[in-house]
Each structure stands twice: as structure tokens, then as C-alpha cells.
C-alpha positions in Angstrom: -15.1 17.5 -28.3 -17.8 16.9 -25.6 -18.1 18.2 -22.1 -19.7 17.4 -18.8 -21.7 20.4 -17.6 -21.9 21.6 -14.1 -25.2 23.4 -13.5 -27.0 24.0 -10.2 -30.4 23.2 -11.8 -29.2 19.7 -12.5 -28.1 19.2 -8.9 -31.6 20.1 -7.7 -33.5 18.6 -10.7 -36.1 16.6 -8.7 -37.2 19.6 -6.7 -37.1 22.5 -9.2 -40.3 23.6 -11.0 -41.3 21.9 -14.2 -40.5 25.0 -16.3 -37.0 25.1 -14.9 -36.5 21.4 -15.6 -37.6 22.0 -19.2 -35.3 24.9 -19.5 -32.3 22.9 -18.3 -33.0 20.1 -20.7 -33.6 22.5 -23.6 -30.3 24.3 -22.8 -28.1 21.1 -23.0 -29.8 17.9 -24.0 -29.3 17.0 -27.7 -26.3 19.4 -28.1 -23.5 17.6 -29.9 -21.0 18.8 -27.3 -23.0 17.7 -24.3 -21.8 14.5 -22.6 -23.8 14.7 -19.4 -24.1 16.5 -16.0 -21.2 16.9 -13.5 -23.2 16.4 -10.3 -20.6 16.3 -7.5 -16.9 15.9 -6.7 -15.9 13.9 -3.7 -19.2 13.5 -1.9 -19.5 12.2 1.7 -21.4 8.9 2.0 -24.6 10.5 3.4 -25.0 12.4 0.1 -25.2 9.2 -2.0 -28.9 8.7 -1.6 -29.7 12.3 -2.7 -27.3 12.0 -5.7 -29.1 8.7 -6.7 -32.4 10.5 -6.6 -31.1 13.2 -8.9 -29.6 10.6 -11.3 -32.9 8.7 -11.4 -34.9 11.9 -12.0 -32.7 13.0 -14.8 -32.8 9.5 -16.4 -36.6 9.5 -16.2 -36.9 13.0 -17.8 -37.7 11.6 -21.2 -34.6 13.2 -22.6 -31.2 11.8 -23.2 -29.1 13.5 -20.5 -25.9 11.5 -21.0 -23.8 10.7 -17.9 -24.7 11.6 -14.4 -21.1 12.2 -13.3 -19.7 11.9 -9.7 -16.1 11.6 -8.7 -15.3 10.0 -5.3 -12.6 10.4 -2.7 -9.3 8.5 -2.7 -8.5 6.0 0.1 -6.2 8.5 1.9 -9.2 10.7 2.8 -10.1 10.7 6.4 -13.2 9.0 8.0 -14.6 12.5 8.6 -14.1 13.5 4.9 -15.8 10.3 3.5 -18.4 10.0 6.2 -17.9 6.3 6.6 -16.0 4.0 9.0 -13.7 2.8 6.3 -12.8 3.4 2.7 -14.2 0.0 1.6 -17.5 0.7 3.4 -17.6 4.1 1.6 -16.9 2.5 -1.8 -19.4 -0.3 -1.3 -22.1 2.1 -0.2 -21.4 4.3 -3.2 -21.7 1.4 -5.7 -24.9 0.1 -4.0 -26.7 3.4 -3.5 -25.7 5.6 -6.4 -25.1 2.8 -8.9 -22.8 4.9 -11.1 -22.7 4.5 -14.9 -18.9 4.8 -14.5 -16.6 4.7 -11.4 -14.4 7.8 -11.2 -11.9 8.5 -8.4 -8.9 10.7 -7.9 -5.5 9.7 -6.4 -2.5 12.0 -6.4 0.5 9.7 -5.9 3.4 12.1 -5.6 3.6 13.5 -2.1 6.7 15.4 -1.2 7.6 12.8 1.4 7.6 9.6 -0.8 8.5 8.5 -4.2 5.0 7.1 -4.7 2.2 7.2 -2.1 2.1 3.8 -0.3 -1.7 3.4 -0.7 -1.8 4.0 -4.5 -2.0 0.3 -5.5 -4.4 -0.5 -2.7 -6.8 2.1 -4.0 -6.5 1.0 -7.6 -7.1 -2.6 -6.5 -10.3 -1.6 -4.7 -11.6 0.5 -7.6 -10.8 -2.2 -10.2 -12.6 -4.8 -8.1 -15.7 -2.6 -7.6 -15.8 -1.6 -11.3 -15.5 -5.2 -12.5 -18.2 -6.4 -10.0 -20.7 -3.8 -11.2 -19.5 -4.1 -14.9 -18.9 -0.4 -15.2 -15.8 1.4 -16.6 -13.3 3.0 -14.3 -11.9 6.5 -14.7 -9.1 8.2 -12.8 -7.7 11.6 -12.2 -3.9 11.7 -12.6 -1.7 14.3 -10.8 -0.6 17.0 -13.2 0.3 19.7 -10.8 2.2 20.3 -7.5 0.8 22.0 -4.5 1.1 22.1 -0.7 2.5 18.6 0.3 2.8 17.3 -3.2 5.6 17.7 -5.7 5.0 18.6 -9.4 5.4 15.5 -11.6 7.7 15.4 -14.6 6.8 13.9 -17.9 7.9 10.4 -17.0 5.9 10.5 -13.7 2.9 11.7 -15.7 3.4 8.8 -18.2 3.8 6.3 -15.4 0.4 7.2 -14.0 -1.1 6.6 -17.4 0.6 3.2 -17.8 -0.3 1.9 -14.3 -3.9 3.2 -14.8 -4.3 1.4 -18.1 -2.7 -1.8 -16.6 -5.4 -1.7 -13.9 -8.1 -1.4 -16.5 -8.8 2.3 -16.6 -11.1 3.4 -19.4 -10.9 7.1 -18.8 -8.0 9.4 -17.9 -8.6 12.8 -16.4 -6.1 15.5 -15.4 -5.8 17.5 -12.2 -5.3 20.2 -12.9 -5.8 21.5 -16.4 -5.9 25.2 -15.5 -3.7 26.7 -12.8 -4.8 28.6 -9.8 -2.7 30.5 -7.3 -2.7 27.6 -4.9 -2.2 25.1 -7.8 0.6 26.7 -9.9 2.1 25.4 -13.1 -0.5 22.9 -14.1 -1.0 22.1 -17.8 -2.1 25.7 -18.5 -1.0 28.8 -16.5 -3.5 31.3 -15.1 -2.8 33.6 -18.1 -3.4 30.8 -20.6 0.2 29.8 -21.4 0.9 26.2 -22.1 3.5 24.7 -19.7 6.0 21.9 -20.2 3.4 19.5 -18.7 0.9 20.5 -21.4 3.5 19.5 -24.0 4.2 16.3 -22.1 0.5 15.4 -21.8 0.0 16.1 -25.6 2.8 13.7 -26.5 1.7 11.0 -24.1 -1.9 11.3 -25.2 -1.2 11.2 -28.9 1.7 8.7 -28.9 0.5 6.3 -26.2 -2.9 6.8 -24.4 -5.1 7.3 -27.4 -3.8 4.5 -29.6 -3.2 2.0 -26.9 -6.4 3.0 -25.1 -8.5 2.3 -28.2 -7.1 -1.2 -28.2 -7.9 -1.8 -24.5 -11.3 0.0 -24.4 -13.4 -2.9 -25.5 -11.5 -5.5 -23.4 -12.1 -6.6 -19.9 -9.3 -6.6 -17.2 -8.4 -10.1 -16.3 -5.5 -9.7 -13.9 -3.0 -7.2 -12.6 0.3 -8.7 -11.3 3.5 -7.1 -10.0 6.8 -8.8 -11.0 10.3 -8.4 -9.7 9.6 -6.1 -6.8 12.1 -6.4 -3.9 9.2 -5.4 -1.6 5.7 -5.9 -2.9 3.7 -2.6 -2.6 0.6 -2.7 -0.4 -2.4 -3.8 -2.3 -0.4 -5.4 -5.2 -0.6 -9.0 -6.2 2.7 -10.8 -6.9 3.2 -12.2 -10.4 2.6 -15.9 -10.9 2.9 -17.5 -14.3 0.1 -19.0 -16.3 -0.4 -20.6 -19.7 -0.1 -17.2 -21.4 2.7 -15.3 -19.6 4.8 -17.9 -17.9 7.6 -15.8 -16.5 8.7 -12.2 -16.3 12.2 -11.6 -15.0 14.4 -8.5 -14.7 13.2 -5.0 -13.6 10.1 -4.3 -11.6 7.0 -4.4 -13.9 3.2 -4.3 -13.6 1.5 -6.7 -16.0 -2.2 -6.2 -16.8 -3.9 -9.0 -18.8 -7.1 -8.5 -20.8 -9.7 -10.7 -22.4 -12.5 -10.2 -25.0 -15.6 -9.8 -22.8 -17.7 -11.8 -25.2 -15.7 -15.0 -24.2 -15.6 -16.1 -27.8 -11.8 -16.0 -28.0 -8.9 -17.3 -26.0 -6.7 -14.5 -27.2 -5.1 -12.5 -24.4 -3.7 -9.0 -24.4 -0.9 -8.1 -22.0 0.2 -4.6 -21.1 3.7 -4.6 -19.7 4.2 -1.4 -17.7 7.5 -0.3 -16.2 7.2 -0.4 -12.4 9.5 2.6 -12.1 9.0 6.2 -13.4 12.7 7.0 -13.2 14.6 4.1 -14.8 14.4 2.0 -17.9 13.1 -1.5 -17.4 14.9 -4.4 -18.9 12.8 -7.5 -18.9 12.7 -11.1 -20.3 9.3 -12.5 -21.0 8.6 -16.2 -21.3 5.3 -17.0 -22.9 3.3 -20.0 -21.8 2.3 -23.2 -23.7 -1.0 -21.8 -24.9 0.6 -19.0 -26.9 1.7 -19.7 -30.5 2.3 -16.1 -31.5 2.9 -12.8 -29.7 2.5 -9.5 -31.5 3.4 -6.1 -30.2 1.1 -3.1 -30.8 2.9 -0.3 -32.6 1.2 2.9 -31.5 2.7 5.0 -34.3 1.3 2.8 -37.1 -1.6 1.5 -35.0 -1.0 -2.1 -35.9 0.3 -5.3 -34.3 3.7 -6.6 -35.4 4.8 -10.2 -34.7 7.7 -10.4 -32.2 7.6 -14.0 -31.0 6.6 -17.5 -32.0 7.1 -21.0 -30.6 10.5 -21.2 -32.2 11.8 -18.0 -30.6 13.9 -17.5 -27.6 12.3 -15.7 -24.6 11.4 -12.1 -25.6 13.7 -9.3 -24.4 11.7 -6.2 -23.6 13.0 -2.7 -22.9 10.5 -0.3 -21.5 11.3 3.4 -21.1 10.8 5.1 -17.7 7.1 5.2 -16.8 6.1 3.7 -20.2 4.3 0.5 -21.2 4.1 -1.9 -24.1 1.1 -3.8 -25.3 1.1 -7.4 -26.7 -1.6 -9.6 -28.2 -1.1 -13.2 -27.4 -2.7 -15.6 -29.9 -3.4 -19.2 -29.1 -3.8 -22.3 -31.3 -6.2 -23.9 -28.9 -9.8 -24.1 -30.0 -12.4 -23.0 -27.5 -14.2 -26.0 -25.9 -18.0 -25.9 -25.8 -19.6 -24.9 -22.6 -20.8 -27.6 -20.2 -24.6 -28.2 -20.3 
């Protein structure tokens, strides 16, 4: 296990005395449990330049200091909170000024006044686009606690956040909160250290789904995220349109994330089919396109792909549990054409 360390000396690294800099690096750099420095949570835009200076100074210290970690606001934060005229301006400024090694944000989608916050997919679409443009991985905090104005999620709602995040290309999943406080009761761990039902749910979801499926998706690049069968398309979502790999998806609401090998050396596609609902089972029929000769489903328990469809098969019937997702590898019999000169 590795950890991001919060230390005031790191926050002030460019301005502290050389002996203090050396002491900080000696305390942490090179330790097998050290992953980097946690510099700031939810900074206003005017702080980006200073954080960039700290990141650069740490990187130029001559020592491997791991990640310089910053987590940014969600899009429902006010203009006063973010210190920018719009969320897109805030995000653009952050990417250009701080140039993060990974893009981390938090969004807590379960208010007590809505099933899912209406800006959730809008935020994920903006984060996904920014991460892809900068070629950096995206991380997200999921809601694992209830507090004033937000309801405590159940296991299926926790799983749904994981499924949607993976469909949108997330490479890192973080929990808010792990440890309870008086104003944040009944998180994964109570104040006295007792594991709650959400701890047990997170353990099962991590072991049975996030870790095995996440390992498959980790080296891949997000190609598209499409929403199928929604009576009303959520804000920020892109409606499903078929292509040569996934021609049609009918039935229950679903979010389909497609992925490619970033090397560009293969026409294989991966499709994560996520249930669009955290409360009901999704019953879907998937028609694969003319480029696909075989579809194999990833079995997380055995960590292997198992063939479920070929060109002689009927459209694939897919049942997805509430909040869950299923991963498919779509193989093609087409040879890759040489690049144009």
C-alpha cells in the first residue's frame, strides 16, 4: 500500500530553507509506501500558479517525489468558490497553469432532493475531455457518506458510481469519506474504528468488480461514452448512435463506454456496458456491428474473457444488475490498413 502525504513543508517547498527541503525529502522520498505529496483540495483558480511553482520545485529537487496531487472542485461549486467566471474557465485554467500529472475531481451525486444530481454527467464529460486532451488519467471521488443535504448511498448506488466512472474512462477511484466525523456520520469507518455496511459493500465492489475490470481498462484509452434508451437524455450526455462495433443497444437505459488500445496497433474494441439505473436490473439486447467477428465477456471472478457471441449468433441478451456493468472485448477480422504517407 502506498499513500499521498500531506505535509506543510511540501506546500511551501520553494520558499523554505534548504535544510528544511532536505529534511522533507529525506523523510519521505524513496520510502516504498510514499506515492507523492497531497498539495491541495479544491483550490480557487488564483492559487493555480502558486501550486504550479510548488510542483515544479519538487520535480526539480533531484529526488523522485512521486505525484504532486491536487483535487479540484465539481461543477456545482459557485463562482465565488472556484474563483472563475465559469466551471469550464476554471477547468481550462487549471489544466493550462498547473498541468497536473493526473486530473482528480469530486462529485457527490446523491442530494436529498434528486435521484441523481442533474449536473453529474455534464461534469464527467468536461473532466473526460480535459483528461484526454492533456493525455493524463482522470480520478474521481465517489460519495460514500451522507451529510447535510445529501443522502447516504446504499451498495447499489455506490456500485453505480464506480460503473459510470469507469465508463467515462476513470483510472482512479477515491472514497469520500473513509473515516467518519460528527458532521459526516456512517462513512466506511465509524469514528471509533468500526466497519460499517458501506465498508463491506466497498470491499465486495472493489474485489469483485473495480480491481479486475479496472486492470483491463487501465492501459486503454476512452474512445466514446454514449447513453442509450433514456426517455430524457441527461444534461451533458451524448445519445447512443451505432457504429461498426456496437450497432444497436435496445431495452433499459444504459451507458456504453468504448475503449481502444492507445498504441493504435489493433482494431480491437472494448465496451463497458453500464446499467443506467442504480435501483433496477437492466435488460438489454446488443447488436454488434459488421466489423466484429467475436465478442468475449470479461469474467471478473476468473479474470479471463469468455466468448459469448460470433457472427452466427443472434443479438446478445444482456442482464445487468442494479448499478453494475459488464465488460466485452470485440475482436475484428479486419486487418489494419497502412497509414497514408
